[in-house]
BAKOL-927544 format. One record per residue (C-alpha): residue in one letter; x, y, z. Coordinates in Angstrom, 2 decimals, m for minus. Example, Ala and Ser with C-alpha at 12.3 -4.5 7.8 and 13.67 -1.06 7.14 Angstrom:
2
<r rest="A" xx="12.30" yy="m4.50" zz="7.80"/>
<r rest="S" xx="13.67" yy="m1.06" zz="7.14"/>
***
This chain:
334
<r rest="M" xx="0.70" yy="m49.90" zz="m26.26"/>
<r rest="L" xx="2.99" yy="m49.89" zz="m23.27"/>
<r rest="K" xx="5.93" yy="m47.55" zz="m23.31"/>
<r rest="Q" xx="8.96" yy="m49.04" zz="m21.65"/>
<r rest="L" xx="11.25" yy="m46.96" zz="m19.45"/>
<r rest="S" xx="14.02" yy="m45.18" zz="m21.66"/>
<r rest="R" xx="16.53" yy="m44.49" zz="m18.93"/>
<r rest="P" xx="17.28" yy="m45.51" zz="m15.24"/>
<r rest="V" xx="15.46" yy="m44.04" zz="m12.56"/>
<r rest="I" xx="17.48" yy="m41.37" zz="m11.25"/>
<r rest="S" xx="17.78" yy="m41.15" zz="m7.21"/>
<r rest="L" xx="16.63" yy="m37.81" zz="m5.87"/>
<r rest="R" xx="18.69" yy="m36.05" zz="m2.98"/>
<r rest="N" xx="18.51" yy="m32.74" zz="m1.25"/>
<r rest="F" xx="19.83" yy="m30.14" zz="m3.44"/>
<r rest="S" xx="21.17" yy="m26.59" zz="m2.68"/>
<r rest="T" xx="21.86" yy="m23.98" zz="m5.44"/>
<r rest="S" xx="23.62" yy="m20.83" zz="m5.76"/>
<r rest="R" xx="21.09" yy="m19.64" zz="m8.39"/>
<r rest="S" xx="19.12" yy="m16.33" zz="m7.54"/>
<r rest="N" xx="16.00" yy="m17.20" zz="m9.75"/>
<r rest="K" xx="12.82" yy="m16.07" zz="m7.72"/>
<r rest="Y" xx="9.78" yy="m18.26" zz="m7.46"/>
<r rest="K" xx="6.51" yy="m17.97" zz="m5.82"/>
<r rest="V" xx="4.85" yy="m20.80" zz="m4.63"/>
<r rest="T" xx="1.19" yy="m20.77" zz="m3.79"/>
<r rest="V" xx="m0.16" yy="m23.61" zz="m1.15"/>
<r rest="C" xx="m3.88" yy="m23.69" zz="m1.46"/>
<r rest="G" xx="m5.25" yy="m25.39" zz="1.81"/>
<r rest="A" xx="m2.42" yy="m24.01" zz="3.89"/>
<r rest="S" xx="m4.31" yy="m23.99" zz="7.34"/>
<r rest="G" xx="m4.95" yy="m27.62" zz="7.16"/>
<r rest="G" xx="m3.14" yy="m30.83" zz="8.68"/>
<r rest="I" xx="m1.09" yy="m31.28" zz="5.60"/>
<r rest="G" xx="m0.75" yy="m27.73" zz="4.51"/>
<r rest="Q" xx="0.85" yy="m26.40" zz="7.70"/>
<r rest="P" xx="3.62" yy="m28.63" zz="7.70"/>
<r rest="L" xx="3.87" yy="m28.51" zz="3.89"/>
<r rest="S" xx="4.27" yy="m24.70" zz="4.31"/>
<r rest="L" xx="6.85" yy="m24.77" zz="6.89"/>
<r rest="L" xx="8.83" yy="m26.86" zz="4.59"/>
<r rest="M" xx="8.63" yy="m24.83" zz="1.55"/>
<r rest="K" xx="9.43" yy="m21.78" zz="3.99"/>
<r rest="Q" xx="12.84" yy="m23.74" zz="4.19"/>
<r rest="N" xx="13.38" yy="m24.14" zz="0.49"/>
<r rest="K" xx="16.18" yy="m21.83" zz="m0.69"/>
<r rest="L" xx="14.31" yy="m21.60" zz="m4.09"/>
<r rest="V" xx="11.15" yy="m19.94" zz="m2.76"/>
<r rest="T" xx="11.21" yy="m16.15" zz="m2.58"/>
<r rest="T" xx="7.51" yy="m15.70" zz="m2.08"/>
<r rest="L" xx="5.29" yy="m18.23" zz="m0.26"/>
<r rest="S" xx="1.58" yy="m17.42" zz="m0.79"/>
<r rest="L" xx="m0.84" yy="m19.36" zz="1.68"/>
<r rest="Y" xx="m4.68" yy="m19.67" zz="0.90"/>
<r rest="D" xx="m7.33" yy="m21.30" zz="2.82"/>
<r rest="I" xx="m10.78" yy="m20.48" zz="4.29"/>
<r rest="V" xx="m9.83" yy="m20.17" zz="7.50"/>
<r rest="H" xx="m6.72" yy="m19.12" zz="9.99"/>
<r rest="T" xx="m4.31" yy="m18.43" zz="6.97"/>
<r rest="P" xx="m3.29" yy="m14.82" zz="8.27"/>
<r rest="G" xx="m2.27" yy="m16.40" zz="11.70"/>
<r rest="V" xx="m0.31" yy="m19.27" zz="10.02"/>
<r rest="A" xx="1.27" yy="m16.95" zz="7.76"/>
<r rest="T" xx="2.44" yy="m14.50" zz="10.48"/>
<r rest="D" xx="3.86" yy="m17.35" zz="12.46"/>
<r rest="L" xx="5.82" yy="m18.77" zz="9.21"/>
<r rest="S" xx="6.98" yy="m15.40" zz="8.52"/>
<r rest="H" xx="9.01" yy="m15.11" zz="11.63"/>
<r rest="I" xx="11.19" yy="m17.92" zz="10.58"/>
<r rest="D" xx="14.68" yy="m16.85" zz="9.58"/>
<r rest="T" xx="14.86" yy="m17.81" zz="5.73"/>
<r rest="N" xx="14.94" yy="m15.43" zz="2.75"/>
<r rest="S" xx="11.24" yy="m15.57" zz="1.50"/>
<r rest="T" xx="8.27" yy="m13.39" zz="2.03"/>
<r rest="V" xx="5.21" yy="m15.11" zz="3.41"/>
<r rest="C" xx="1.57" yy="m13.76" zz="2.58"/>
<r rest="G" xx="m1.63" yy="m15.07" zz="3.79"/>
<r rest="F" xx="m4.94" yy="m14.88" zz="2.16"/>
<r rest="M" xx="m8.35" yy="m16.19" zz="3.50"/>
<r rest="G" xx="m11.64" yy="m16.91" zz="1.87"/>
<r rest="P" xx="m12.71" yy="m17.21" zz="m1.68"/>
<r rest="D" xx="m12.56" yy="m13.54" zz="m2.55"/>
<r rest="Q" xx="m8.93" yy="m13.61" zz="m1.88"/>
<r rest="M" xx="m7.91" yy="m16.59" zz="m3.75"/>
<r rest="P" xx="m7.11" yy="m14.80" zz="m6.95"/>
<r rest="D" xx="m4.55" yy="m12.75" zz="m5.00"/>
<r rest="A" xx="m3.05" yy="m15.68" zz="m3.57"/>
<r rest="L" xx="m2.55" yy="m17.37" zz="m6.99"/>
<r rest="D" xx="m1.59" yy="m14.29" zz="m9.02"/>
<r rest="G" xx="1.72" yy="m14.90" zz="m10.71"/>
<r rest="A" xx="2.57" yy="m18.03" zz="m9.03"/>
<r rest="D" xx="5.24" yy="m20.31" zz="m10.50"/>
<r rest="V" xx="4.06" yy="m23.21" zz="m8.67"/>
<r rest="V" xx="0.69" yy="m24.16" zz="m7.15"/>
<r rest="V" xx="0.50" yy="m27.09" zz="m4.55"/>
<r rest="I" xx="m2.86" yy="m28.16" zz="m3.64"/>
<r rest="P" xx="m3.53" yy="m30.10" zz="m0.29"/>
<r rest="A" xx="m6.94" yy="m28.68" zz="0.20"/>
<r rest="G" xx="m9.64" yy="m30.96" zz="1.15"/>
<r rest="V" xx="m11.41" yy="m32.84" zz="3.92"/>
<r rest="P" xx="m9.35" yy="m35.62" zz="5.39"/>
<r rest="R" xx="m10.05" yy="m39.29" zz="5.53"/>
<r rest="K" xx="m11.81" yy="m40.60" zz="8.64"/>
<r rest="P" xx="m11.94" yy="m44.35" zz="9.90"/>
<r rest="G" xx="m13.97" yy="m46.43" zz="7.40"/>
<r rest="M" xx="m13.83" yy="m43.73" zz="4.58"/>
<r rest="T" xx="m12.47" yy="m44.58" zz="1.36"/>
<r rest="R" xx="m10.73" yy="m41.95" zz="m0.77"/>
<r rest="D" xx="m13.81" yy="m42.22" zz="m2.96"/>
<r rest="D" xx="m16.00" yy="m41.06" zz="0.04"/>
<r rest="L" xx="m14.11" yy="m37.87" zz="m0.02"/>
<r rest="F" xx="m14.97" yy="m37.25" zz="m3.73"/>
<r rest="K" xx="m17.98" yy="m34.70" zz="m3.67"/>
<r rest="T" xx="m16.41" yy="m32.14" zz="m1.33"/>
<r rest="N" xx="m12.93" yy="m32.43" zz="m2.64"/>
<r rest="A" xx="m13.90" yy="m32.45" zz="m6.29"/>
<r rest="S" xx="m15.60" yy="m29.13" zz="m5.97"/>
<r rest="I" xx="m12.31" yy="m27.77" zz="m3.80"/>
<r rest="V" xx="m10.27" yy="m28.74" zz="m6.80"/>
<r rest="R" xx="m12.50" yy="m27.62" zz="m9.66"/>
<r rest="D" xx="m12.86" yy="m24.04" zz="m8.22"/>
<r rest="I" xx="m9.24" yy="m23.75" zz="m7.48"/>
<r rest="A" xx="m8.36" yy="m24.87" zz="m10.94"/>
<r rest="K" xx="m10.94" yy="m22.22" zz="m12.44"/>
<r rest="C" xx="m8.90" yy="m19.50" zz="m10.63"/>
<r rest="I" xx="m5.43" yy="m20.84" zz="m11.79"/>
<r rest="S" xx="m6.63" yy="m20.58" zz="m15.25"/>
<r rest="T" xx="m7.03" yy="m16.85" zz="m15.04"/>
<r rest="K" xx="m4.28" yy="m16.04" zz="m12.54"/>
<r rest="C" xx="m1.36" yy="m18.44" zz="m13.12"/>
<r rest="P" xx="m2.07" yy="m20.36" zz="m16.08"/>
<r rest="K" xx="1.61" yy="m21.12" zz="m16.68"/>
<r rest="A" xx="1.93" yy="m22.38" zz="m13.09"/>
<r rest="L" xx="3.17" yy="m25.93" zz="m12.41"/>
<r rest="V" xx="0.26" yy="m27.44" zz="m10.58"/>
<r rest="A" xx="0.95" yy="m30.54" zz="m7.88"/>
<r rest="I" xx="m2.46" yy="m31.73" zz="m6.67"/>
<r rest="I" xx="m2.34" yy="m33.40" zz="m3.18"/>
<r rest="T" xx="m6.08" yy="m33.46" zz="m2.71"/>
<r rest="N" xx="m7.75" yy="m36.78" zz="m2.67"/>
<r rest="P" xx="m8.95" yy="m38.91" zz="m4.39"/>
<r rest="V" xx="m5.71" yy="m38.07" zz="m6.81"/>
<r rest="N" xx="m6.84" yy="m40.39" zz="m9.39"/>
<r rest="T" xx="m10.11" yy="m38.49" zz="m9.94"/>
<r rest="V" xx="m9.44" yy="m34.67" zz="m8.99"/>
<r rest="V" xx="m6.51" yy="m34.52" zz="m11.43"/>
<r rest="P" xx="m8.71" yy="m35.41" zz="m14.32"/>
<r rest="I" xx="m11.21" yy="m32.75" zz="m13.13"/>
<r rest="A" xx="m8.29" yy="m30.01" zz="m13.08"/>
<r rest="A" xx="m7.60" yy="m30.80" zz="m16.50"/>
<r rest="E" xx="m10.92" yy="m30.81" zz="m17.86"/>
<r rest="V" xx="m11.61" yy="m27.14" zz="m16.14"/>
<r rest="L" xx="m8.18" yy="m25.98" zz="m17.61"/>
<r rest="K" xx="m9.08" yy="m27.33" zz="m20.99"/>
<r rest="K" xx="m12.58" yy="m25.46" zz="m20.83"/>
<r rest="A" xx="m10.64" yy="m22.27" zz="m20.10"/>
<r rest="G" xx="m8.36" yy="m22.75" zz="m22.97"/>
<r rest="V" xx="m5.08" yy="m23.01" zz="m21.09"/>
<r rest="Y" xx="m4.61" yy="m26.80" zz="m20.30"/>
<r rest="D" xx="m0.84" yy="m27.80" zz="m20.72"/>
<r rest="P" xx="m0.57" yy="m31.46" zz="m19.67"/>
<r rest="K" xx="3.05" yy="m31.01" zz="m18.98"/>
<r rest="R" xx="2.17" yy="m28.63" zz="m16.09"/>
<r rest="L" xx="m0.37" yy="m30.64" zz="m14.21"/>
<r rest="F" xx="0.64" yy="m33.27" zz="m11.78"/>
<r rest="G" xx="m0.93" yy="m35.87" zz="m9.16"/>
<r rest="V" xx="1.34" yy="m36.15" zz="m6.51"/>
<r rest="S" xx="1.94" yy="m39.66" zz="m5.60"/>
<r rest="T" xx="5.37" yy="m39.29" zz="m3.99"/>
<r rest="L" xx="3.99" yy="m40.69" zz="m0.74"/>
<r rest="D" xx="3.92" yy="m44.15" zz="m2.25"/>
<r rest="I" xx="7.59" yy="m43.89" zz="m3.05"/>
<r rest="V" xx="8.54" yy="m42.37" zz="m0.01"/>
<r rest="R" xx="6.75" yy="m45.37" zz="1.99"/>
<r rest="S" xx="8.29" yy="m47.87" zz="m0.31"/>
<r rest="R" xx="11.62" yy="m46.79" zz="0.31"/>
<r rest="T" xx="10.93" yy="m46.72" zz="4.20"/>
<r rest="F" xx="9.51" yy="m50.18" zz="4.18"/>
<r rest="I" xx="12.31" yy="m51.59" zz="2.04"/>
<r rest="G" xx="15.04" yy="m49.73" zz="3.79"/>
<r rest="N" xx="13.85" yy="m51.03" zz="7.15"/>
<r rest="S" xx="13.82" yy="m54.66" zz="5.71"/>
<r rest="L" xx="17.21" yy="m54.38" zz="4.57"/>
<r rest="N" xx="18.86" yy="m52.46" zz="7.31"/>
<r rest="V" xx="19.77" yy="m49.58" zz="5.02"/>
<r rest="D" xx="19.39" yy="m46.05" zz="4.83"/>
<r rest="P" xx="15.67" yy="m45.51" zz="3.29"/>
<r rest="Q" xx="17.10" yy="m42.47" zz="1.35"/>
<r rest="K" xx="19.41" yy="m44.66" zz="m0.62"/>
<r rest="V" xx="16.55" yy="m46.89" zz="m1.75"/>
<r rest="T" xx="15.24" yy="m46.29" zz="m5.35"/>
<r rest="I" xx="12.16" yy="m47.97" zz="m6.60"/>
<r rest="P" xx="9.58" yy="m46.79" zz="m9.23"/>
<r rest="V" xx="5.81" yy="m46.75" zz="m7.94"/>
<r rest="I" xx="3.60" yy="m46.42" zz="m10.85"/>
<r rest="G" xx="m0.21" yy="m46.24" zz="m11.72"/>
<r rest="G" xx="m2.29" yy="m44.46" zz="m9.63"/>
<r rest="H" xx="m2.56" yy="m43.28" zz="m5.78"/>
<r rest="S" xx="m5.27" yy="m45.52" zz="m4.02"/>
<r rest="G" xx="m5.55" yy="m49.27" zz="m3.43"/>
<r rest="V" xx="m4.83" yy="m51.48" zz="m6.15"/>
<r rest="T" xx="m3.94" yy="m48.66" zz="m8.41"/>
<r rest="I" xx="m0.68" yy="m48.32" zz="m6.51"/>
<r rest="I" xx="2.01" yy="m50.82" zz="m8.17"/>
<r rest="P" xx="5.19" yy="m50.70" zz="m6.24"/>
<r rest="V" xx="7.64" yy="m52.24" zz="m9.06"/>
<r rest="L" xx="9.78" yy="m54.00" zz="m6.15"/>
<r rest="S" xx="11.52" yy="m55.93" zz="m8.89"/>
<r rest="Q" xx="13.52" yy="m52.84" zz="m9.74"/>
<r rest="S" xx="14.23" yy="m51.61" zz="m6.19"/>
<r rest="Q" xx="18.01" yy="m50.66" zz="m5.73"/>
<r rest="P" xx="19.51" yy="m52.03" zz="m3.55"/>
<r rest="A" xx="17.44" yy="m55.06" zz="m4.51"/>
<r rest="Y" xx="14.71" yy="m56.15" zz="m2.30"/>
<r rest="K" xx="15.51" yy="m59.75" zz="m1.18"/>
<r rest="G" xx="12.25" yy="m61.43" zz="0.02"/>
<r rest="S" xx="10.28" yy="m64.47" zz="m1.01"/>
<r rest="Q" xx="7.31" yy="m64.16" zz="m3.31"/>
<r rest="S" xx="5.21" yy="m64.25" zz="m0.18"/>
<r rest="D" xx="7.08" yy="m61.48" zz="1.32"/>
<r rest="I" xx="6.91" yy="m59.36" zz="m1.85"/>
<r rest="E" xx="3.10" yy="m59.77" zz="m1.81"/>
<r rest="K" xx="2.84" yy="m58.75" zz="1.72"/>
<r rest="L" xx="4.94" yy="m55.67" zz="1.00"/>
<r rest="T" xx="2.61" yy="m54.75" zz="m1.98"/>
<r rest="V" xx="m0.13" yy="m54.93" zz="0.09"/>
<r rest="R" xx="1.25" yy="m52.79" zz="2.91"/>
<r rest="I" xx="2.36" yy="m50.09" zz="0.31"/>
<r rest="Q" xx="m1.14" yy="m50.05" zz="m1.22"/>
<r rest="D" xx="m2.98" yy="m49.71" zz="2.13"/>
<r rest="A" xx="m0.36" yy="m47.62" zz="3.99"/>
<r rest="G" xx="m2.80" yy="m44.80" zz="4.08"/>
<r rest="T" xx="m5.53" yy="m46.93" zz="5.96"/>
<r rest="E" xx="m2.64" yy="m48.10" zz="8.07"/>
<r rest="V" xx="m2.22" yy="m44.30" zz="9.40"/>
<r rest="V" xx="m6.00" yy="m43.76" zz="9.43"/>
<r rest="K" xx="m6.34" yy="m46.73" zz="11.88"/>
<r rest="A" xx="m3.56" yy="m45.69" zz="14.09"/>
<r rest="K" xx="m4.89" yy="m42.30" zz="14.51"/>
<r rest="A" xx="m8.31" yy="m43.43" zz="15.60"/>
<r rest="G" xx="m10.27" yy="m40.78" zz="14.32"/>
<r rest="A" xx="m7.88" yy="m38.06" zz="14.79"/>
<r rest="G" xx="m7.11" yy="m37.80" zz="11.01"/>
<r rest="S" xx="m5.22" yy="m39.41" zz="8.01"/>
<r rest="A" xx="m1.54" yy="m39.09" zz="6.82"/>
<r rest="T" xx="m0.58" yy="m35.55" zz="7.37"/>
<r rest="L" xx="3.06" yy="m35.32" zz="8.32"/>
<r rest="S" xx="4.29" yy="m37.82" zz="5.82"/>
<r rest="M" xx="2.11" yy="m36.40" zz="2.94"/>
<r rest="A" xx="3.38" yy="m32.97" zz="3.75"/>
<r rest="Y" xx="6.89" yy="m34.17" zz="3.60"/>
<r rest="S" xx="6.33" yy="m35.81" zz="0.36"/>
<r rest="G" xx="4.52" yy="m32.84" zz="m1.15"/>
<r rest="A" xx="7.33" yy="m30.75" zz="m0.20"/>
<r rest="R" xx="9.84" yy="m33.01" zz="m1.80"/>
<r rest="F" xx="7.63" yy="m33.06" zz="m5.03"/>
<r rest="A" xx="7.42" yy="m29.35" zz="m5.01"/>
<r rest="G" xx="11.03" yy="m29.05" zz="m4.54"/>
<r rest="S" xx="11.68" yy="m31.32" zz="m7.27"/>
<r rest="L" xx="9.45" yy="m28.88" zz="m9.67"/>
<r rest="L" xx="11.45" yy="m25.89" zz="m8.50"/>
<r rest="R" xx="14.62" yy="m27.51" zz="m9.16"/>
<r rest="G" xx="13.52" yy="m28.32" zz="m12.67"/>
<r rest="L" xx="12.25" yy="m24.85" zz="m13.22"/>
<r rest="N" xx="15.74" yy="m23.51" zz="m11.89"/>
<r rest="G" xx="17.53" yy="m25.52" zz="m14.60"/>
<r rest="E" xx="18.97" yy="m28.66" zz="m12.78"/>
<r rest="S" xx="19.05" yy="m31.62" zz="m15.12"/>
<r rest="G" xx="18.39" yy="m35.18" zz="m14.02"/>
<r rest="V" xx="15.38" yy="m34.34" zz="m11.73"/>
<r rest="V" xx="13.31" yy="m37.47" zz="m11.98"/>
<r rest="E" xx="9.89" yy="m38.17" zz="m9.91"/>
<r rest="C" xx="7.02" yy="m40.44" zz="m10.49"/>
<r rest="S" xx="3.91" yy="m38.51" zz="m10.88"/>
<r rest="Y" xx="0.37" yy="m39.03" zz="m11.93"/>
<r rest="V" xx="m0.04" yy="m36.98" zz="m15.34"/>
<r rest="E" xx="m1.87" yy="m37.38" zz="m18.59"/>
<r rest="S" xx="m0.28" yy="m40.27" zz="m20.35"/>
<r rest="C" xx="m0.45" yy="m42.56" zz="m23.36"/>
<r rest="V" xx="1.92" yy="m45.09" zz="m21.62"/>
<r rest="T" xx="m0.96" yy="m47.31" zz="m20.89"/>
<r rest="D" xx="m4.78" yy="m47.54" zz="m21.96"/>
<r rest="A" xx="m5.38" yy="m45.15" zz="m19.09"/>
<r rest="T" xx="m5.62" yy="m41.43" zz="m19.81"/>
<r rest="F" xx="m3.90" yy="m40.70" zz="m16.63"/>
<r rest="F" xx="m1.04" yy="m42.69" zz="m15.20"/>
<r rest="S" xx="2.04" yy="m42.41" zz="m12.66"/>
<r rest="T" xx="5.50" yy="m43.43" zz="m14.22"/>
<r rest="P" xx="8.65" yy="m41.76" zz="m13.63"/>
<r rest="I" xx="8.76" yy="m38.09" zz="m15.04"/>
<r rest="C" xx="12.05" yy="m35.93" zz="m16.00"/>
<r rest="L" xx="11.28" yy="m32.36" zz="m14.81"/>
<r rest="G" xx="12.49" yy="m29.43" zz="m16.17"/>
<r rest="K" xx="11.70" yy="m25.77" zz="m16.89"/>
<r rest="N" xx="8.52" yy="m26.38" zz="m18.52"/>
<r rest="G" xx="7.39" yy="m28.96" zz="m16.08"/>
<r rest="Q" xx="7.29" yy="m32.42" zz="m17.72"/>
<r rest="E" xx="10.27" yy="m32.75" zz="m19.99"/>
<r rest="E" xx="9.78" yy="m36.32" zz="m20.72"/>
<r rest="N" xx="7.68" yy="m39.31" zz="m19.58"/>
<r rest="L" xx="10.14" yy="m42.13" zz="m18.97"/>
<r rest="G" xx="7.39" yy="m44.80" zz="m19.22"/>
<r rest="L" xx="7.08" yy="m48.15" zz="m17.68"/>
<r rest="P" xx="9.95" yy="m49.77" zz="m16.03"/>
<r rest="K" xx="10.59" yy="m53.45" zz="m16.47"/>
<r rest="M" xx="8.31" yy="m55.46" zz="m14.81"/>
<r rest="N" xx="8.01" yy="m59.21" zz="m13.92"/>
<r rest="D" xx="5.13" yy="m61.41" zz="m14.33"/>
<r rest="F" xx="3.46" yy="m60.55" zz="m10.85"/>
<r rest="E" xx="3.94" yy="m56.74" zz="m11.55"/>
<r rest="K" xx="2.43" yy="m56.98" zz="m14.75"/>
<r rest="K" xx="m0.59" yy="m58.86" zz="m13.08"/>
<r rest="L" xx="m0.93" yy="m55.62" zz="m10.92"/>
<r rest="L" xx="m1.08" yy="m53.54" zz="m13.67"/>
<r rest="E" xx="m3.73" yy="m55.65" zz="m15.54"/>
<r rest="K" xx="m5.86" yy="m55.32" zz="m12.17"/>
<r rest="A" xx="m5.15" yy="m51.42" zz="m11.59"/>
<r rest="L" xx="m6.18" yy="m50.51" zz="m15.08"/>
<r rest="P" xx="m9.87" yy="m51.03" zz="m14.98"/>
<r rest="E" xx="m10.26" yy="m49.39" zz="m11.64"/>
<r rest="L" xx="m8.06" yy="m46.55" zz="m12.63"/>
<r rest="K" xx="m10.07" yy="m45.72" zz="m15.92"/>
<r rest="K" xx="m13.35" yy="m45.80" zz="m13.68"/>
<r rest="N" xx="m11.83" yy="m43.31" zz="m11.50"/>
<r rest="I" xx="m10.63" yy="m41.01" zz="m14.47"/>
<r rest="Q" xx="m13.94" yy="m41.18" zz="m16.03"/>
<r rest="K" xx="m15.69" yy="m40.17" zz="m12.69"/>
<r rest="G" xx="m13.74" yy="m36.94" zz="m12.86"/>
<r rest="V" xx="m14.31" yy="m36.27" zz="m16.44"/>
<r rest="D" xx="m18.18" yy="m36.82" zz="m15.83"/>
<r rest="F" xx="m18.05" yy="m34.49" zz="m12.87"/>
<r rest="A" xx="m16.23" yy="m31.41" zz="m14.62"/>
<r rest="N" xx="m18.52" yy="m31.80" zz="m17.55"/>
<r rest="K" xx="m21.75" yy="m31.75" zz="m15.52"/>
***
């Protein structure tokens, strides 16, 4: 059974606040290509008072470098598995970009073995050191590793589906950019829901619900849909062996983490699309617009209205998504 969107998708904007709540954010994978620019952006977030950085190499140097930035937050660096518990202790928000990057010719699935183990181990530590944290997973393949984290937290008896998120924000950021460029409008004034998952055909940009309206032929719509779905590969090819999407992913991850903090801080109307445990479709995890608040997910806003083309995209996505999810569950339960 498909749950329809119960309210309009709310456009997100930068938000400044005078509240004095103090939040600890831990970035796991802080020394990497995503982790460093993500940590830089989090250092600039006024809701962050403690920025805890964890990685297996170079973290003290990254932390010292960031600590010289003149914003009112303390930066701490932790390196190696023995220090992971201290990095996570008491965190309010945990952002996980840890993992190996995608290289030319690699699919997100190729990353699975290494990245699945990384997320599993971090989730185990979260279960004991910050079980109430809001956890935002960037590590690919998101479709598969988020269910792994869920299974680990279930085994530890601390799983709360309202506090675990897969970050699919980059698909929305890309959609807004491409639509804005096409319409010659400010991309930050574009709103569009992107649902499903975070790889290939599981990425479903609901172009019919774009505001302002996307004015293209059916051929244009199909080409733009494919471009959004394959945008990660576009970056990998352009970097020619030098990595995958890091800067745009860091921007998107910081935006999502910032939205989690805004919800924690009591701001109303904070909405982001996110890959979460869901009963909206037959897939047990699915990305839809989510209303965020003090306990993480306040409300799943369900599926937006879709035209026949988008409904066919959903039909095509679901079998792949279910397969991705089951792979994660099987890995976690070995």
